[in-house]
N, C-alpha and C positions, 0 to 999 in steps of 0.2 A: 504493500499500500504506500502511496507517495505521501511524503510529509507536506504539510500546508506550510506556506510561509518561506519556503526555500526557493530561491530563484537561481536558475543556471546562469552563470556569467558567460559571455561571449568568449570563446577560447582564441579565435583568430578573426582576423578582419574578413576572411572568406564568409564567415557566418553573419556578419554584420550588415543586415538589410532590413528595410521596412518598406511597406507599400502605402499608397493612398489612391482612393477614387477621387478624381478631380471633380469638385463641385464648385462652378464659377463664383456663386455668391459668397462662399466661405473661403475659397483658395486662390483667388485672383491677385490680391495684394499680399497675402502671407500664407504660409503653410505651417501648421503645427507638426513638430517632430514628436512622434509618439513617445510619452513619458517612459515606457519600458524600454524603449531603444536607448534613452539617456541613461537609464539605470544599468542596463546590461553593458552599455558602452564602457570600455576598460580605460579609456583616457577622458581627460576633461574636454569638453567640446570647446572650440575656439569661437571667437567673436566673428570670424569670417570663414567661410568654407568655399570650395570650388565645386561647381556643378558642371558635368561633362555629359553630352548626350551620346548614344552609340554611333553616331556618324563620325565621331572622331574629330570634328572640325573646332568648332567654337567652344569656349568655356565662359562660365558666369561666375564672377565673384559675388557671393550672396553673404550678407550679414545674418548672424544668428543673434536673435534678442530674446531676452528672458523677461516674462511678464511678472506681476506681483504675486501670481499663484505659483510661480516657479516653472512654468511651461515655456518650452523653447519654440521659437518660431524662425522659419526662413524668412527674411524680410526684404531688405534693400537689395536689388538686384533679382529677386524672385519675379516681380511683375514682367521684367524684361525677358526672363526665360519663358514665362507663359505666353507672352505676346509672340516671341520669335517661333515658338512651336505650335501656335494657334491651338492651344489645349481647349477641348470642348467638354460639356457635361458627360460624365461617365467614363472618360478615359482613365486608364489604369497606370499609376507610375510606380515603378519599382526603383527604389534608392539603394544602391550597394555601396558600402563604404570601400573606398579604393586607396586607402593609406594616405598619409599626409594631408588629412583633413579635406579630402575630395570625395565626391560621390559621383558614381556612374549612374545616370538616370535612363531607364528603359521606359519607353512609352508604348502602351498598347492601345489600340483603338477599341471603340465600343463593339467591333466585330470580333474582338479576342485576338487579333493579329498584332504583331510588333510593327510599330509605324516607322522604323528606321529604313524601311524599303524605300520610302519616298524622301526627298530632301525636305527639311523642315518647312520651307515656304512653298513647297510645290502644291499647286492648286489645281486639282483634277477637274473641278467644275469649270474653271476658266478654259481649260484646255478643250474640253468638250464643247463649250460655247463657241469658241472659235472655230472648231472643226465644223459645226453646224452652220455658222455663219458662211464658212467657206464653201460648203456644199450648196447653200442657198445661192451664193454668188455665182457658182458654177451654172446652176439652173437658169439664172437670170441672163448670164453671158451666152448661154446656148439659145435662149429665146430670142436674145438681140440679134444673133448671127442669123437666126432663120428669117427674122423680119428684113434684114440687110439683104438676104438673098431673095427677097420677094415672097417668101413663103409665110403664110400666116401660122403663128405658133398656137397649137391647139392642145388642150390637155388631152391625155390618152383616153381612148373610149373604154367605157366599161362594157365589155362584151357579156351579154346574158345568154346562157345557153338554155334552151328548153329541154326539159327532162320529161318525157311522157311515161307516166306509169300505167302499164298495161293492166286491164282489169280482167280477171278470169271469171268466167261463167261456170258455175258449179251446178 
């Protein structure tokens, strides 16, 4: 039977992780570090930490502030991280301690898939919209060419086919 009140200390930095589900109303300006993570953390947390995303490019220097209740929050620099990654409601963030007061942050979309497949500012919607606009532009250009050739552009005809159902006399 397990003893109550005993907490396991983190043995190595490989075990030092926590996660958060992103809720914009609560987490856009600051993010609370779970109290048990601080308790289990074998070192004193510094006033500033580094956040790295899994794309390996940019880093963010983020302040760690403690409130009156003893809770620790990622503050200054956190909104920049949120904005850069365009975090949205329900996305899942995993913070892995990566030595020297830095955290590797993995971001999972609401579909459950890791988001580092796309660049942080990659906007799929914009790309699709441009492709749709290009397709519409191609249709307009084709219609203009037909008009210039003296042909009237007409929409494709809907061909209806008659199907006769034979009746059988019994």
